[in-house]
KOLLO-117583 format. One record per residue: z, x, y of N, C-alpha, C in turn; residue in three letters. Coordinates in steps of 0.1 Angstrom, whole numbers, padded with zeros to 4 digits, always signed. Example, Ala and Ser with C-alpha at 12.3 -4.5 7.8 and 13.67 -1.06 7.14 Angstrom:
2
+0078+0132-0057+0078+0123-0045+0078+0132-0033ALA+0071+0128-0022+0071+0137-0011+0079+0129+0000SER
This chain:
414
+0253+0622+0238+0265+0619+0247+0265+0604+0250MET+0278+0598+0249+0280+0584+0251+0280+0581+0266LEU+0274+0570+0270+0274+0566+0284+0277+0551+0284SER+0283+0546+0296+0286+0532+0297+0274+0524+0302MET+0262+0530+0303+0251+0523+0308+0246+0513+0298ASP+0248+0515+0285+0244+0505+0275+0257+0499+0269SER+0255+0486+0265+0267+0479+0260+0273+0485+0247TRP+0265+0489+0238+0270+0495+0226+0278+0508+0229ASN+0273+0516+0238+0281+0528+0241+0293+0524+0249HIS+0292+0514+0258+0304+0510+0266+0316+0507+0257ALA+0314+0499+0247+0325+0495+0238+0331+0507+0231TRP+0322+0516+0227+0327+0528+0220+0335+0537+0230LEU+0330+0538+0242+0337+0546+0252+0351+0541+0255VAL+0351+0528+0256+0364+0521+0259+0374+0524+0247LEU+0369+0523+0235+0377+0525+0223+0383+0539+0223LEU+0374+0549+0226+0378+0563+0227+0388+0565+0238ILE+0386+0559+0249+0395+0561+0260+0409+0555+0257ILE+0409+0543+0252+0422+0536+0250+0430+0542+0238PHE+0423+0544+0227+0429+0549+0215+0434+0563+0217ALA+0425+0572+0223+0430+0586+0226+0440+0586+0237GLY+0438+0578+0247+0448+0577+0258+0462+0573+0253GLY+0462+0564+0244+0475+0560+0239+0482+0571+0232LEU+0474+0579+0224+0480+0590+0217+0485+0601+0226ALA+0476+0605+0236+0481+0616+0245+0492+0611+0254VAL+0492+0598+0257+0503+0593+0266+0516+0594+0258GLY+0515+0591+0245+0528+0591+0237+0532+0606+0236LYS+0523+0615+0234+0527+0629+0232+0533+0635+0245LEU+0529+0629+0257+0534+0634+0269+0548+0629+0273SER+0553+0620+0265+0566+0614+0268+0578+0623+0266GLU+0578+0630+0255+0590+0639+0252+0591+0651+0262LYS+0580+0658+0265+0581+0668+0275+0581+0663+0289PRO+0580+0649+0290+0580+0642+0303+0570+0647+0313ARG+0558+0650+0307+0546+0653+0315+0540+0640+0320ILE+0537+0639+0333+0531+0627+0338+0519+0623+0330PRO+0518+0610+0326+0507+0606+0317+0493+0608+0324ASP+0493+0607+0337+0480+0609+0344+0474+0623+0342VAL+0483+0633+0341+0479+0646+0339+0474+0648+0324ALA+0480+0641+0315+0476+0641+0301+0462+0634+0300ALA+0460+0623+0307+0447+0616+0306+0436+0625+0312TYR+0439+0632+0323+0429+0640+0329+0425+0652+0320LEU+0434+0658+0313+0431+0669+0303+0423+0663+0292VAL+0427+0651+0287+0420+0644+0276+0405+0642+0280TYR+0403+0637+0293+0390+0635+0298+0382+0648+0298GLY+0388+0659+0302+0381+0672+0303+0376+0676+0289ILE+0385+0673+0279+0381+0676+0265+0369+0667+0260ILE+0369+0655+0264+0358+0646+0260+0345+0649+0268LEU+0346+0655+0279+0334+0656+0288+0326+0668+0285GLY+0316+0671+0293+0306+0682+0291+0313+0696+0289PRO+0325+0698+0294+0331+0711+0294+0335+0715+0279ALA+0338+0705+0271+0343+0708+0257+0334+0701+0247VAL+0337+0688+0244+0331+0681+0233+0317+0675+0237LEU+0315+0674+0250+0302+0668+0254+0300+0654+0248HIS+0310+0646+0248+0310+0633+0241+0308+0621+0251LEU+0314+0621+0262+0314+0610+0272+0308+0614+0285VAL+0299+0606+0290+0293+0608+0303+0292+0596+0312ASN+0300+0595+0322+0299+0584+0332+0298+0590+0346VAL+0286+0592+0351+0284+0599+0364+0293+0593+0375PRO+0299+0602+0383+0308+0598+0394+0302+0589+0405ASN+0288+0589+0405+0282+0581+0415+0277+0568+0410GLN+0279+0565+0397+0274+0553+0390+0282+0541+0395SER+0276+0529+0394+0283+0517+0398+0294+0514+0389ASN+0293+0517+0376+0304+0515+0367+0316+0523+0371VAL+0314+0536+0374+0325+0544+0377+0332+0540+0390ASN+0324+0536+0400+0330+0532+0413+0337+0519+0411GLN+0332+0510+0403+0340+0498+0400+0353+0500+0393PHE+0353+0509+0383+0366+0512+0376+0376+0519+0386ILE+0371+0528+0394+0380+0535+0404+0386+0524+0414LEU+0377+0516+0419+0382+0506+0429+0392+0496+0423ASN+0388+0491+0411+0396+0481+0405+0410+0487+0401LEU+0409+0499+0395+0421+0505+0390+0431+0508+0402GLY+0425+0514+0413+0433+0517+0424+0439+0505+0430ALA+0432+0494+0431+0436+0481+0436+0448+0476+0428THR+0447+0476+0415+0458+0470+0407+0471+0479+0407LEU+0468+0492+0407+0480+0502+0408+0487+0501+0421ILE+0479+0500+0432+0485+0498+0445+0493+0485+0446LEU+0487+0474+0441+0494+0461+0442+0507+0462+0434PHE+0507+0468+0422+0519+0469+0414+0529+0478+0421GLU+0524+0489+0428+0533+0498+0435+0540+0491+0447GLY+0532+0483+0454+0538+0475+0465+0549+0465+0460GLY+0547+0459+0448+0557+0450+0443+0570+0457+0439ARG+0570+0470+0437+0582+0478+0434+0590+0483+0446GLY+0585+0481+0458+0591+0486+0470+0600+0475+0476LEU+0610+0480+0484+0619+0470+0490+0617+0471+0505GLU+0615+0459+0511+0612+0459+0526+0624+0464+0534LEU+0636+0462+0529+0648+0467+0536+0648+0482+0537SER+0643+0489+0526+0643+0503+0526+0632+0508+0535MET+0620+0501+0535+0609+0506+0544+0612+0505+0559LEU+0621+0495+0562+0625+0494+0576+0632+0507+0581LYS+0639+0514+0572+0646+0526+0576+0637+0538+0578ARG+0625+0538+0571+0617+0550+0572+0603+0546+0577VAL+0602+0535+0585+0588+0531+0590+0582+0541+0599TRP+0590+0548+0607+0584+0558+0616+0578+0570+0607LEU+0585+0574+0597+0581+0585+0589+0568+0582+0582SER+0567+0569+0577+0555+0565+0570+0543+0564+0579ILE+0546+0558+0591+0535+0557+0601+0529+0571+0605SER+0538+0580+0607+0533+0594+0611+0526+0601+0599LEU+0532+0600+0587+0525+0606+0575+0511+0600+0573LEU+0510+0587+0576+0497+0580+0573+0487+0582+0584ALA+0491+0587+0596+0482+0589+0607+0481+0603+0611THR+0491+0608+0618+0492+0622+0623+0490+0631+0611LEU+0497+0628+0600+0497+0637+0588+0483+0638+0582GLY+0475+0628+0582+0461+0628+0577+0453+0638+0585VAL+0455+0637+0599+0447+0645+0608+0451+0660+0606PHE+0464+0663+0604+0469+0676+0603+0463+0682+0590ILE+0463+0675+0579+0458+0680+0566+0443+0682+0567THR+0436+0673+0573+0421+0675+0575+0418+0687+0583ALA+0426+0689+0594+0424+0701+0603+0427+0714+0595ALA+0438+0715+0588+0441+0727+0581+0431+0730+0570VAL+0427+0720+0562+0417+0723+0552+0403+0726+0559VAL+0400+0719+0569+0387+0721+0576+0386+0735+0581GLY+0396+0740+0588+0396+0753+0594+0395+0764+0583ILE+0403+0762+0572+0403+0771+0561+0389+0772+0554THR+0384+0760+0552+0370+0759+0546+0360+0766+0554ALA+0360+0764+0567+0350+0770+0576+0352+0786+0576HIS+0364+0791+0575+0366+0805+0575+0363+0811+0562LEU+0366+0804+0551+0365+0810+0537+0352+0807+0531VAL+0347+0795+0532+0334+0791+0526+0322+0793+0535LEU+0325+0794+0548+0314+0796+0558+0306+0783+0560GLY+0311+0772+0557+0305+0759+0559+0305+0755+0574THR+0297+0746+0578+0297+0742+0592+0310+0735+0595SER+0313+0734+0608+0325+0727+0612+0325+0713+0608TRP+0314+0706+0609+0314+0692+0606+0316+0690+0591ILE+0309+0698+0582+0311+0697+0568+0325+0701+0564LEU+0330+0712+0570+0344+0716+0567+0354+0706+0570SER+0353+0699+0582+0362+0689+0585+0360+0676+0576LEU+0348+0674+0572+0345+0663+0563+0352+0665+0550LEU+0352+0678+0545+0358+0682+0533+0373+0679+0534MET+0379+0683+0546+0393+0681+0548+0397+0667+0548GLY+0388+0659+0554+0391+0644+0555+0391+0637+0541SER+0382+0642+0533+0380+0636+0519+0393+0638+0511VAL+0400+0649+0512+0412+0652+0504+0425+0650+0512ILE+0424+0644+0524+0435+0642+0533+0444+0631+0528ALA+0439+0621+0521+0447+0609+0517+0454+0613+0504SER+0467+0609+0503+0474+0610+0491+0470+0600+0481THR+0474+0601+0469+0468+0592+0458+0478+0583+0452ASP+0477+0570+0454+0487+0561+0448+0486+0560+0433PRO+0473+0561+0428+0471+0560+0413+0478+0571+0406ALA+0481+0582+0412+0489+0593+0406+0504+0592+0409THR+0507+0590+0422+0521+0590+0426+0529+0579+0419LEU+0524+0567+0419+0531+0555+0414+0535+0557+0399ILE+0525+0561+0391+0529+0563+0377+0539+0575+0375PRO+0538+0585+0383+0547+0596+0382+0562+0592+0385VAL+0563+0583+0395+0577+0579+0398+0582+0568+0389PHE+0574+0563+0379+0578+0555+0369+0586+0563+0358LYS+0583+0576+0358+0590+0585+0348+0600+0594+0355ARG+0598+0597+0367+0607+0606+0374+0614+0598+0385VAL+0627+0596+0382+0635+0587+0391+0642+0594+0402PHE+0636+0595+0413+0641+0602+0425+0648+0592+0434VAL+0655+0596+0444+0661+0588+0454+0652+0577+0459ARG+0656+0564+0460+0647+0554+0465+0640+0557+0478PRO+0647+0563+0487+0641+0566+0500+0628+0575+0498LYS+0630+0585+0490+0619+0594+0487+0607+0587+0480LEU+0611+0579+0470+0600+0572+0462+0592+0563+0471LYS+0600+0555+0479+0593+0545+0486+0585+0550+0498GLN+0590+0561+0504+0582+0568+0515+0569+0574+0509THR+0570+0581+0498+0558+0587+0492+0548+0577+0488ALA+0553+0566+0481+0543+0556+0477+0537+0548+0488GLU+0545+0546+0498+0539+0539+0510+0529+0547+0518SER+0532+0560+0519+0523+0569+0525+0510+0569+0518GLU+0510+0569+0504+0498+0570+0496+0489+0557+0499SER+0496+0546+0502+0488+0534+0504+0483+0533+0518ALA+0491+0536+0528+0487+0535+0542+0477+0546+0547PHE+0478+0558+0540+0469+0569+0545+0455+0566+0541SER+0452+0557+0532+0439+0554+0527+0430+0549+0539ASP+0435+0541+0548+0428+0536+0559+0424+0547+0568ALA+0433+0555+0571+0431+0567+0581+0420+0576+0575THR+0422+0580+0562+0412+0589+0556+0398+0583+0555GLY+0397+0570+0552+0384+0564+0550+0377+0563+0564THR+0384+0559+0574+0378+0559+0588+0374+0573+0592VAL+0382+0583+0590+0379+0596+0594+0367+0602+0587LEU+0366+0599+0574+0354+0603+0566+0342+0596+0572VAL+0342+0583+0574+0331+0576+0580+0327+0581+0593ALA+0336+0584+0602+0333+0590+0615+0326+0603+0614THR+0331+0612+0605+0325+0625+0604+0312+0624+0597LEU+0310+0615+0588+0297+0613+0582+0286+0609+0592LEU+0290+0601+0602+0281+0597+0613+0278+0609+0621ALA+0288+0618+0624+0285+0630+0631+0276+0639+0624ALA+0277+0640+0611+0269+0649+0603+0254+0644+0603HIS+0252+0631+0604+0238+0626+0604+0232+0626+0618THR+0240+0631+0628+0235+0633+0641+0238+0621+0651GLY+0246+0611+0646+0250+0601+0655+0261+0605+0664GLU+0262+0600+0676+0272+0604+0685+0286+0598+0681SER+0296+0606+0684+0310+0601+0681+0317+0597+0693ILE+0322+0585+0693+0330+0580+0704+0345+0578+0699GLN+0354+0586+0706+0368+0585+0701+0373+0571+0701PHE+0370+0564+0712+0376+0550+0713+0371+0542+0702GLY+0358+0543+0698+0353+0535+0687+0359+0539+0674ALA+0362+0552+0672+0369+0556+0660+0383+0550+0658ALA+0390+0550+0670+0404+0545+0670+0403+0530+0667VAL+0394+0523+0673+0392+0509+0671+0389+0506+0657LEU+0381+0514+0651+0377+0512+0637+0389+0513+0628ALA+0398+0523+0631+0410+0525+0623+0420+0513+0625PHE+0421+0509+0637+0430+0497+0640+0425+0485+0633VAL+0412+0483+0633+0406+0471+0626+0408+0472+0611LYS+0405+0484+0606+0406+0485+0591+0420+0483+0586SER+0430+0489+0593+0444+0488+0589+0449+0474+0593ALA+0447+0470+0605+0453+0457+0609+0448+0445+0601GLY+0435+0444+0599+0430+0433+0592+0434+0433+0577ILE+0435+0446+0572+0440+0447+0558+0454+0442+0557GLY+0462+0446+0566+0476+0441+0566+0477+0426+0567ILE+0470+0420+0576+0470+0406+0578+0466+0398+0566ILE+0455+0403+0560+0450+0396+0548+0459+0398+0536ILE+0465+0410+0535+0474+0413+0524+0487+0404+0526GLY+0492+0403+0538+0504+0395+0540+0501+0380+0537PHE+0489+0375+0541+0486+0361+0539+0484+0358+0524SER+0478+0367+0517+0476+0365+0503+0489+0366+0495VAL+0498+0375+0500+0511+0376+0493+0520+0364+0495GLY+0520+0359+0508+0528+0347+0510+0522+0335+0502ILE+0509+0333+0502+0503+0322+0494+0507+0323+0480LEU+0506+0336+0474+0510+0338+0460+0524+0333+0458SER+0533+0337+0466+0547+0333+0465+0549+0318+0465LEU+0542+0312+0474+0543+0297+0476+0538+0290+0463ALA+0528+0296+0456+0523+0290+0445+0531+0292+0432LEU+0538+0303+0431+0545+0306+0419+0561+0305+0420ILE+0566+0304+0432+0581+0303+0433+0585+0289+0433SER+0595+0285+0424+0600+0272+0424+0607+0268+0436ARG+0611+0278+0444+0618+0275+0457+0608+0271+0467GLN+0595+0273+0465+0585+0268+0474+0577+0256+0467ALA+0564+0257+0467+0556+0246+0460+0557+0249+0445TRP+0554+0261+0441+0556+0265+0427+0549+0258+0416GLY+0538+0251+0419+0530+0244+0409+0523+0253+0399ARG+0521+0266+0402+0514+0275+0393+0523+0285+0387LEU+0536+0283+0387+0546+0293+0382+0543+0298+0368HIS+0538+0288+0360+0535+0292+0346+0523+0302+0344GLU+0515+0303+0355+0504+0312+0355+0506+0324+0365PHE+0519+0327+0367+0523+0337+0377+0516+0350+0375SER+0515+0355+0363+0509+0369+0360+0494+0368+0364SER+0487+0358+0359+0473+0357+0362+0470+0355+0377PHE+0479+0347+0383+0477+0344+0397+0479+0357+0406LEU+0488+0365+0402+0491+0378+0409+0479+0387+0407LEU+0473+0387+0395+0461+0395+0393+0450+0390+0402LEU+0448+0377+0404+0438+0372+0413+0441+0376+0427ILE+0454+0376+0431+0459+0379+0444+0455+0394+0448SER+0457+0403+0438+0454+0417+0441+0439+0419+0443ALA+0431+0413+0434+0416+0414+0436+0411+0406+0448ILE+0417+0394+0451+0413+0387+0462+0416+0393+0475GLY+0428+0400+0476+0432+0407+0488+0422+0418+0491ALA+0419+0426+0481+0410+0437+0482+0396+0432+0486TYR+0391+0422+0479+0377+0417+0482+0376+0411+0496ALA+0387+0403+0500+0387+0397+0513+0386+0407+0524GLY+0395+0417+0523+0395+0427+0533+0382+0435+0534ALA+0376+0439+0522+0364+0446+0522+0353+0438+0528GLU+0353+0425+0526+0342+0417+0531+0342+0416+0547ALA+0354+0419+0552+0356+0419+0567+0355+0433+0573LEU+0351+0443+0564+0350+0457+0569+0364+0463+0571GLY+0374+0458+0564+0388+0464+0565+0391+0472+0552ALA+0403+0477+0552+0408+0485+0540+0413+0475+0529SER+0405+0475+0519+0409+0466+0507+0421+0472+0500GLY+0422+0485+0500+0434+0491+0493+0447+0487+0501PHE+0446+0488+0514+0458+0484+0522+0462+0469+0520MET+0452+0461+0519+0454+0447+0517+0461+0444+0504ALA+0456+0451+0493+0462+0449+0480+0476+0454+0480ALA+0479+0465+0486+0492+0471+0487+0502+0461+0494PHE+0498+0456+0505+0506+0447+0513+0508+0434+0506VAL+0498+0429+0499+0499+0417+0491+0510+0419+0480ALA+0510+0430+0474+0520+0433+0464+0533+0435+0469GLY+0534+0441+0481+0547+0443+0488+0554+0430+0491LEU+0546+0420+0496+0551+0407+0500+0555+0399+0487VAL+0546+0399+0478+0549+0391+0465+0560+0397+0457SER+0563+0410+0459+0575+0416+0452+0588+0415+0459GLY+0588+0409+0472+0600+0407+0480+0602+0393+0483ASN+0600+0384+0473+0602+0370+0474+0615+0366+0481GLY+0627+0371+0476+0640+0367+0482+0640+0369+0497PRO+0633+0380+0502+0633+0382+0517+0628+0370+0524THR+0618+0364+0518+0611+0352+0525+0617+0339+0520PHE+0628+0340+0512+0634+0327+0507+0627+0321+0495GLY+0618+0328+0489+0610+0323+0478+0611+0333+0466TRP+0622+0334+0460+0624+0343+0449+0618+0337+0436GLY+0616+0346+0426+0610+0342+0413+0622+0342+0403LEU+0620+0333+0393+0630+0332+0383+0630+0345+0374GLU+0641+0348+0368+0642+0361+0360+0631+0362+0349PRO+0629+0351+0342+0619+0351+0331+0605+0353+0337HIS+0602+0347+0349+0589+0349+0355+0587+0363+0359THR+0597+0370+0365+0596+0384+0369+0594+0392+0357GLU+0600+0389+0346+0599+0397+0333+0585+0396+0328GLN+0579+0384+0328+0565+0382+0323+0555+0389+0332ASN+0558+0388+0345+0549+0395+0355+0549+0410+0352VAL+0561+0415+0350+0563+0430+0348+0556+0435+0336ALA+0557+0427+0325+0550+0431+0312+0535+0431+0314HIS+0530+0420+0320+0516+0419+0322+0510+0430+0331PHE+0517+0432+0343+0512+0443+0352+0513+0457+0346ASN+0524+0459+0338+0525+0473+0332+0513+0475+0323ASN+0509+0465+0315+0498+0466+0306+0485+0469+0313ALA+0483+0461+0324+0470+0462+0332+0470+0476+0338MET+0480+0480+0345+0480+0493+0352+0479+0505+0342THR+0485+0503+0330+0483+0514+0320+0469+0515+0316LEU+0462+0504+0314+0447+0505+0310+0439+0512+0322MET+0443+0508+0334+0435+0513+0345+0438+0528+0347MET+0450+0533+0345+0453+0547+0346+0445+0555+0335ARG+0445+0550+0323+0438+0556+0313+0423+0558+0316MET+0417+0547+0321+0402+0547+0324+0400+0556+0336MET+0408+0555+0346+0405+0563+0358+0406+0578+0355ILE+0417+0582+0349+0419+0597+0349+0411+0603+0337PHE+0409+0595+0326+0400+0601+0316+0386+0603+0321VAL+0381+0593+0328+0368+0594+0334+0367+0605+0344LEU+0377+0606+0352+0377+0617+0362+0376+0631+0355LEU+0384+0632+0344+0383+0644+0336+0369+0647+0331GLY+0362+0637+0326+0349+0639+0321+0339+0643+0331THR+0342+0641+0344+0333+0643+0355+0335+0657+0362GLN+0345+0664+0357+0347+0678+0363+0336+0687+0359VAL+0329+0692+0369+0318+0701+0366+0323+0715+0368ASP+0326+0722+0357+0332+0735+0357+0322+0746+0361PHE+0309+0743+0359+0298+0752+0364+0299+0753+0379THR+0300+0741+0385+0300+0740+0400+0313+0746+0405LEU+0324+0742+0398+0337+0747+0402+0338+0762+0402VAL+0332+0768+0391+0333+0782+0390+0325+0790+0400SER+0315+0783+0406+0307+0789+0416+0315+0791+0429ARG+0324+0782+0431+0332+0783+0444+0347+0785+0440TYR+0350+0792+0428+0363+0792+0423+0373+0800+0433LEU+0370+0812+0436+0379+0820+0444+0381+0814+0458LEU+0370+0812+0466+0373+0806+0479+0379+0792+0478PRO+0375+0784+0467+0381+0771+0465+0396+0772+0463GLY+0400+0782+0455+0415+0783+0453+0422+0786+0466LEU+0415+0794+0475+0422+0797+0488+0423+0784+0496VAL+0412+0776+0496+0412+0764+0504+0423+0754+0498VAL+0423+0752+0485+0432+0742+0479+0447+0748+0480VAL+0448+0761+0478+0462+0767+0480+0467+0765+0494GLY+0459+0767+0504+0463+0765+0518+0466+0751+0520THR+0458+0742+0514+0461+0728+0515+0475+0724+0510PHE+0478+0730+0499+0491+0727+0492+0503+0733+0499MET+0502+0746+0503+0514+0753+0507+0515+0755+0522VAL+0504+0751+0529+0505+0752+0544+0503+0738+0550VAL+0492+0731+0546+0489+0718+0552+0499+0707+0549GLY+0504+0707+0537+0514+0697+0533+0527+0699+0540ARG+0533+0711+0540+0545+0713+0547+0544+0710+0562PRO+0533+0714+0569+0531+0711+0583+0531+0696+0585LEU+0524+0689+0576+0523+0674+0577+0537+0668+0576THR+0545+0672+0566+0558+0666+0564+0567+0669+0576VAL+0567+0682+0581+0576+0685+0592+0573+0677+0604LEU+0560+0676+0607+0555+0669+0619+0558+0654+0618ALA+0559+0649+0606+0561+0634+0604+0576+0630+0602SER+0583+0638+0596+0597+0634+0592+0607+0639+0602LEU+0606+0650+0608+0616+0655+0618+0618+0646+0630LEU+0607+0640+0635+0609+0631+0647+0617+0618+0643PRO+0618+0615+0630+0624+0602+0626+0639+0604+0624ASP+0647+0603+0635+0661+0606+0634+0668+0594+0626ARG+0663+0582+0627+0669+0571+0621+0670+0572+0606LYS+0660+0579+0600+0659+0580+0585+0669+0590+0580ALA+0674+0599+0589+0684+0609+0585+0679+0617+0572ARG+0668+0624+0574+0663+0632+0563+0671+0644+0561TRP+0674+0647+0548+0681+0659+0545+0671+0670+0542GLN+0675+0683+0543+0666+0694+0540+0660+0694+0527GLY+0668+0690+0517+0663+0690+0503+0653+0679+0501ARG+0655+0668+0508+0645+0657+0507+0632+0661+0514GLU+0633+0668+0525+0620+0672+0532+0613+0682+0523ILE+0621+0691+0516+0615+0701+0507+0608+0694+0496ALA+0614+0684+0490+0607+0676+0479+0594+0670+0484PHE+0594+0665+0496+0582+0659+0501+0571+0669+0503MET+0575+0682+0505+0564+0692+0506+0556+0692+0493PHE+0563+0690+0482+0557+0691+0468+0550+0678+0463TRP+0553+0667+0470+0547+0654+0465+0534+0652+0472VAL+0523+0657+0467+0510+0657+0473+0499+0657+0464ARG+0499+0647+0455+0488+0646+0445+0475+0641+0451GLU+0464+0645+0445+0451+0641+0449+0444+0635+0437THR+0437+0624+0439+0430+0617+0428+0420+0607+0431GLY+0423+0594+0429+0412+0584+0429+0406+0582+0442VAL+0413+0581+0453+0407+0578+0466+0399+0590+0471ILE+0404+0602+0470+0395+0614+0474+0382+0615+0465PRO+0384+0612+0452+0372+0612+0443+0362+0602+0447ALA+0367+0590+0451+0357+0579+0456+0351+0583+0469ALA+0358+0590+0478+0352+0594+0491+0342+0605+0489LEU+0345+0614+0479+0336+0625+0476+0323+0619+0471ALA+0324+0609+0462+0312+0602+0457+0304+0595+0469GLY+0311+0590+0479+0305+0584+0490+0297+0594+0498MET+0303+0606+0500+0296+0617+0507+0283+0621+0499VAL+0284+0622+0486+0273+0625+0478+0262+0615+0479ALA+0266+0602+0479+0257+0591+0479+0249+0590+0492ALA+0255+0596+0503+0248+0596+0516+0238+0608+0517GLU+0238+0616+0506+0228+0627+0506+0231+0638+0516GLY+0244+0640+0519+0248+0650+0528+0246+0664+0522VAL+0239+0673+0530+0237+0687+0526+0250+0694+0525HIS+0253+0699+0513+0266+0705+0511+0276+0696+0504GLY+0271+0684+0499+0280+0675+0493+0285+0680+0479ALA+0277+0689+0473+0282+0696+0461+0294+0704+0463ASN+0295+0711+0475+0307+0719+0478+0319+0710+0480ILE+0317+0699+0487+0328+0689+0489+0333+0684+0476VAL+0324+0680+0467+0328+0675+0454+0335+0686+0446GLY+0331+0698+0447+0337+0709+0439+0351+0711+0444SER+0353+0712+0457+0367+0715+0462+0376+0703+0460ILE+0370+0691+0460+0378+0679+0458+0383+0678+0443THR+0374+0682+0434+0379+0682+0420+0389+0693+0417PHE+0387+0704+0424+0397+0715+0423+0411+0710+0428MET+0411+0703+0439+0423+0697+0444+0429+0687+0435ALA+0421+0679+0428+0426+0669+0419+0432+0676+0407ILE+0425+0686+0401+0430+0693+0390+0443+0700+0393LEU+0444+0708+0404+0455+0716+0407+0467+0708+0411LEU+0465+0697+0419+0477+0690+0423+0482+0681+0412THR+0474+0675+0404+0479+0667+0393+0485+0675+0382ILE+0479+0686+0378+0484+0694+0367+0497+0702+0372VAL+0496+0708+0384+0507+0717+0388+0518+0708+0395ILE+0514+0700+0405+0524+0693+0413+0530+0681+0405GLN+0521+0673+0400+0526+0661+0393+0533+0665+0380ALA+0528+0676+0374+0534+0681+0362+0548+0687+0363GLY+0551+0691+0376+0564+0698+0378+0573+0689+0387SER+0569+0677+0390+0577+0669+0399+0592+0667+0395THR+0594+0664+0382+0608+0662+0377+0616+0675+0378GLU+0610+0686+0375+0617+0699+0375+0620+0702+0390ALA+0611+0700+0399+0614+0703+0413+0625+0694+0418VAL+0624+0681+0415+0634+0671+0419+0648+0675+0414ALA+0648+0679+0401+0661+0683+0395+0667+0696+0402LYS+0658+0705+0405+0662+0718+0412+0667+0715+0426TRP+0661+0706+0433+0665+0703+0446+0677+0693+0447LEU+0680+0687+0435+0691+0677+0435+0688+0664+0441GLY+0675+0659+0440+0672+0646+0446+0669+0635+0436VAL+0672+0638+0423+0671+0627+0413+0681+0616+0416LEU+0677+0604+0412+0685+0592+0414+0698+0594+0405ALA+0710+0589+0410+0722+0591+0402+0721+0585+0388PRO+0715+0573+0387+0714+0566+0374+0699+0562+0373VAL+0693+0566+0361+0679+0563+0358+0678+0549+0353GLU+0670+0540+0359+0669+0527+0354+0661+0527+0341PRO+0662+0517+0333+0655+0516+0320+0640+0515+0323ALA+0632+0522+0315+0618+0522+0317+0612+0509+0313GLU+0601+0505+0320+0594+0493+0316+0588+0494+0302ASP+0588+0482+0296+0583+0482+0282+0568+0479+0283ILE
């Protein structure tokens, strides 16, 4: 079995991922299957379940690096595609989805897991917290192929970015409780505010600096290196926030959001610069999607999943058909300004993919040596498989059935 622990194997693994990923991605175009679902299935075929060809343990440093880098670049690019004017209309919905919604999801999954799996309350709630964050690495690529109403697209993508901070802090708090440390509610709230707030500040600062360096309407001395500079901005925002104990993913998303809304700040980019940036970012995020989801597929332990298959299906099914609708109703109905329609709310019920962030958090739980971490990992991977294959795979059909597709589909990026 090939592993990325040695240089010779690493090059061959990358070749297999990129060449095979290109093929399965192309095959997924005509039936309009989300490419992340195709990459996940390809990874399962490469892994121990079928060909036993590739092995990159989910707790390895290589895997964690790929997950973090990929999610950072995908979030940054997702932020660049959003409009600040649209977000102003739905800010309350996004805020509630990323805070109250995470707690509702964690509670629903935790209660179900405790009743069905018989796990302790702390471990059950920890399980719910791990899969409570939505996944930008899945949602953003899906909406590149499925063109829904801008309000829906931008609300779902923003939720996936902002919910990361809540989910991460909640997991860290419950991990402390599991190891016997006392929990202080005030300290947990402060940790969340710090994680989110510092992440936003750093992301905004990096985004503004990037615009000033590449926009001819500002200083613009580095405009010819705009693509490379924005890559540095994404990584720098993440690294800076993480160094201060804040959410690196939120910082990367906000940096992308600011740099993608140059005209709002009076520092727009020239058309050819935007085009070059778009081509470069599309290539980078495509490579990251391939690596992330192929590797996730190789890490699915079907022996472990089969051990908890029936109760796991109940937990994940409840998560999808009970937890998500409750989250959406509690978060969207209070937002009168957004004027949500019934069909839009119904579509949000179905937009709930799980992927990179929960996988990374499950790895963190395992790395802490938590008793029952194998159960958390099993349920997490079941949630990833079912939500990506079922929900992501049917997003376009559901959007068409509910009538929430955009009137005119923009041309796909090259």
